[in-house]
C-alpha positions as CSV (number, residue, x, y, z in Angstrom):
1,M,-71.8,7.8,0.7
2,A,-71.7,11.3,-0.8
3,T,-69.4,11.8,-3.8
4,P,-66.1,13.3,-2.7
5,A,-65.5,16.9,-3.9
6,H,-61.8,16.1,-4.7
7,A,-60.0,13.3,-6.4
8,L,-56.3,12.6,-5.9
9,V,-54.8,10.7,-8.9
10,I,-51.4,9.1,-8.2
11,A,-49.3,8.1,-11.2
12,D,-46.1,6.0,-11.3
13,G,-43.7,8.9,-11.7
14,D,-41.9,11.2,-9.2
15,V,-44.4,11.3,-6.3
16,D,-44.1,13.9,-3.6
17,A,-44.7,11.6,-0.6
18,P,-45.2,14.4,2.0
19,L,-47.7,16.1,-0.2
20,L,-49.5,12.8,-0.8
21,A,-49.8,12.3,2.9
22,E,-51.0,15.9,3.5
23,L,-53.7,15.8,0.8
24,A,-54.9,12.3,1.8
25,A,-55.3,13.5,5.4
26,A,-57.4,16.5,4.5
27,E,-60.7,16.8,6.4
28,D,-62.6,16.4,3.2
29,R,-60.7,13.2,2.3
30,P,-60.2,12.9,-1.5
31,L,-61.0,9.9,-3.6
32,L,-57.6,8.1,-4.1
33,I,-57.3,6.9,-7.7
34,A,-54.0,5.1,-8.6
35,A,-52.8,4.7,-12.1
36,D,-51.4,1.2,-12.4
37,G,-47.9,1.3,-10.6
38,G,-48.9,4.4,-8.8
39,A,-50.7,2.1,-6.4
40,A,-47.3,1.0,-5.1
41,R,-46.6,4.7,-4.3
42,V,-49.8,4.8,-2.3
43,L,-49.0,1.6,-0.4
44,E,-45.5,2.9,0.4
45,A,-47.1,5.9,2.1
46,N,-49.2,3.6,4.3
47,L,-52.3,4.6,2.5
48,T,-54.9,2.5,0.6
49,P,-56.2,3.6,-2.8
50,D,-60.0,3.5,-3.4
51,V,-59.5,2.3,-7.0
52,V,-56.6,1.3,-9.2
53,V,-57.0,1.7,-13.0
54,G,-54.7,0.5,-15.7
55,D,-53.4,-2.5,-17.6
56,F,-51.3,-3.5,-14.6
57,D,-48.1,-3.8,-16.6
58,S,-46.2,-1.9,-13.9
59,L,-47.9,-3.3,-10.8
60,S,-46.1,-6.1,-9.1
61,V,-47.8,-9.4,-8.3
62,A,-47.1,-8.8,-4.7
63,D,-48.7,-5.4,-4.6
64,R,-51.7,-6.6,-6.6
65,G,-52.2,-9.3,-3.9
66,R,-52.0,-6.7,-1.1
67,L,-54.6,-4.5,-2.9
68,E,-56.9,-7.5,-3.4
69,A,-56.6,-8.4,0.3
70,L,-57.5,-4.9,1.2
71,G,-60.6,-5.0,-0.9
72,V,-59.4,-2.3,-3.3
73,E,-61.4,-2.0,-6.5
74,L,-59.1,-3.0,-9.4
75,R,-60.2,-1.8,-12.9
76,R,-58.1,-3.7,-15.4
77,A,-57.9,-2.3,-18.9
78,D,-56.8,-4.1,-22.0
79,R,-53.1,-3.8,-22.6
80,D,-53.7,-2.8,-26.3
81,K,-55.9,0.1,-25.2
82,D,-56.0,3.6,-26.9
83,E,-55.8,5.6,-23.7
84,S,-53.0,6.0,-21.2
85,D,-53.6,4.8,-17.6
86,M,-53.6,8.4,-16.5
87,E,-56.3,9.3,-19.0
88,L,-58.4,6.4,-17.7
89,C,-57.9,7.7,-14.1
90,L,-59.0,11.2,-15.0
91,F,-62.2,10.0,-16.6
92,T,-62.9,7.7,-13.7
93,A,-62.9,10.8,-11.6
94,L,-65.2,12.6,-14.0
95,E,-67.6,9.7,-14.2
96,A,-67.8,9.9,-10.4
97,G,-69.0,13.5,-10.7
98,I,-65.8,15.0,-9.2
99,G,-64.9,18.6,-10.3
100,R,-61.5,19.0,-8.6
101,I,-58.6,16.8,-9.4
102,T,-55.0,16.9,-8.2
103,I,-52.4,14.7,-9.9
104,L,-49.2,13.5,-8.3
105,G,-46.4,11.5,-9.9
106,A,-47.3,12.7,-13.4
107,L,-43.7,13.7,-14.3
108,G,-40.4,11.8,-14.4
109,L,-37.4,11.2,-16.6
110,V,-37.4,7.4,-16.9
111,R,-40.2,7.4,-19.4
112,P,-40.3,11.1,-20.5
113,E,-43.0,10.3,-23.2
114,H,-45.4,9.6,-20.3
115,S,-44.6,13.0,-18.8
116,L,-45.4,14.7,-22.1
117,A,-48.6,12.7,-22.5
118,N,-49.7,13.7,-19.0
119,L,-49.1,17.3,-19.7
120,L,-50.8,17.3,-23.0
121,L,-53.8,15.6,-21.5
122,L,-54.6,19.0,-20.0
123,A,-55.5,20.2,-23.5
124,D,-58.4,17.8,-23.7
125,P,-61.6,19.8,-24.0
126,R,-63.5,17.3,-21.8
127,L,-61.5,18.9,-18.9
128,D,-62.5,22.4,-19.7
129,D,-64.7,22.8,-16.6
130,I,-62.5,20.9,-14.2
131,D,-60.2,22.4,-11.5
132,L,-57.2,20.3,-12.3
133,V,-53.6,20.6,-10.9
134,I,-50.4,18.6,-11.4
135,A,-48.5,19.1,-8.2
136,G,-45.3,18.1,-6.4
137,R,-41.8,19.2,-5.3
138,G,-42.8,22.8,-4.8
139,S,-44.5,23.2,-8.2
140,R,-48.0,23.4,-9.4
141,I,-49.2,23.2,-13.0
142,V,-52.7,24.4,-13.8
143,R,-54.6,25.0,-17.0
144,L,-56.7,28.0,-17.7
145,G,-58.9,29.0,-20.6
146,T,-60.6,27.1,-23.4
147,A,-60.1,27.0,-27.1
148,G,-62.7,29.7,-27.6
149,G,-63.1,31.3,-24.2
150,P,-61.4,33.2,-21.4
151,G,-59.5,32.0,-18.4
152,Q,-58.1,33.4,-15.2
153,H,-55.9,32.2,-12.3
154,A,-54.8,33.8,-9.0
155,I,-51.3,33.0,-7.9
156,E,-50.3,32.9,-4.2
157,G,-46.6,32.5,-3.4
158,E,-43.5,34.3,-2.4
159,P,-41.5,37.1,-4.1
160,G,-39.0,35.5,-6.6
161,D,-41.1,32.4,-7.2
162,F,-41.0,31.3,-10.9
163,V,-44.1,31.5,-13.1
164,S,-44.0,30.2,-16.7
165,L,-46.8,30.3,-19.3
166,F,-47.1,27.8,-22.1
167,P,-49.8,27.6,-24.8
168,I,-51.2,24.1,-25.4
169,G,-52.8,25.1,-28.7
170,A,-51.7,27.2,-31.7
171,A,-51.9,30.4,-29.7
172,V,-53.3,32.0,-26.6
173,E,-54.7,35.5,-27.1
174,G,-55.2,38.3,-24.7
175,V,-52.7,37.2,-22.1
176,T,-52.5,39.8,-19.3
177,T,-50.6,39.5,-16.1
178,S,-50.3,41.5,-12.9
179,G,-47.8,41.1,-10.0
180,L,-45.1,39.5,-12.3
181,R,-41.7,41.0,-13.0
182,F,-42.2,40.9,-16.8
183,R,-45.7,42.2,-17.5
184,L,-47.8,41.0,-20.4
185,A,-50.7,43.3,-21.5
186,D,-53.2,41.8,-23.9
187,E,-50.5,39.8,-25.7
188,T,-50.5,36.6,-27.8
189,L,-48.3,33.6,-26.8
190,L,-47.5,31.2,-29.6
191,L,-47.0,27.4,-29.4
192,G,-43.3,26.6,-29.6
193,H,-42.0,30.0,-28.5
194,S,-40.4,30.6,-25.1
195,R,-41.8,34.1,-24.4
196,G,-43.6,33.0,-21.3
197,L,-40.7,31.1,-19.7
198,S,-39.3,32.0,-16.2
199,N,-41.3,35.1,-15.1
200,E,-41.2,35.9,-11.4
201,L,-43.5,36.9,-8.6
202,L,-43.0,40.5,-7.4
203,D,-45.0,40.0,-4.2
204,Q,-47.2,37.3,-2.6
205,H,-50.0,37.7,-5.1
206,A,-50.3,37.8,-8.9
207,S,-52.8,36.9,-11.6
208,V,-53.0,35.8,-15.2
209,T,-56.0,36.3,-17.4
210,T,-56.6,35.2,-21.0
211,R,-59.2,36.0,-23.7
212,R,-59.0,32.8,-25.8
213,G,-56.9,29.6,-25.9
214,R,-55.7,27.0,-23.4
215,L,-52.7,28.0,-21.3
216,L,-50.5,26.0,-19.0
217,L,-49.3,27.9,-15.9
218,V,-46.3,26.5,-14.0
219,H,-45.7,28.0,-10.5
220,T,-42.5,26.9,-8.8
221,S,-41.4,27.9,-5.3
222,R,-38.0,29.7,-5.5
223,S,-36.9,28.0,-2.3
224,M,-37.6,24.6,-3.7
225,A,-35.9,25.4,-7.0
226,D,-32.8,26.5,-5.2
227,A,-32.7,23.5,-2.9
228,P,-30.1,20.7,-3.5
229,P,-31.6,17.6,-5.2
230,T,-32.7,14.7,-3.1
231,G,-32.2,11.0,-3.9
232,G,-35.6,9.6,-3.2
233,N,-39.3,10.2,-3.9
């Protein structure tokens, strides 16, 4: 079987169930990789993961039994490992030769340290050539640029959508935007400063380019941001 072009990594955080179903049903079906308890989220969506990776400290005995009965590959890691389950999942995808990865369930408030760790994983230089997105609930988080090289990203959305820019290094140089309410022209964004927070789309198209440094771009739908909170995943 040919290697899938896309991997869908599901963590045990706030999973956007409709988006999971949509992505899994794509014509070019992605490889479904679940991070430990994220496998339960996949089963809840009436889907079957291709592989589950982790130390299984958040996967119930019942769900593990279901996965074994379904013939799912279970890659159990040592509990005293140096890597997070998410990190192991990402590099499982890389080992399979996959160049596009979408992550669901990477964020949540029950264990905020895991959310931070998942975001900071995007600074790993081993991911420099990977098309990687953290998605869900009307938001997309992408990384552009490398420590010593340029980056660019085209944004498609609606007027009023929020766009925020965060360095994940000491500084990102040469930040230039078009199509955003507050324009940046060859500017430097510094780690720990909020200069790039809460910009807005002026139209349906915008772009961000950088000269040097790794930058996180967060694009959030205005309609989703203004919607009342829901009680479930």
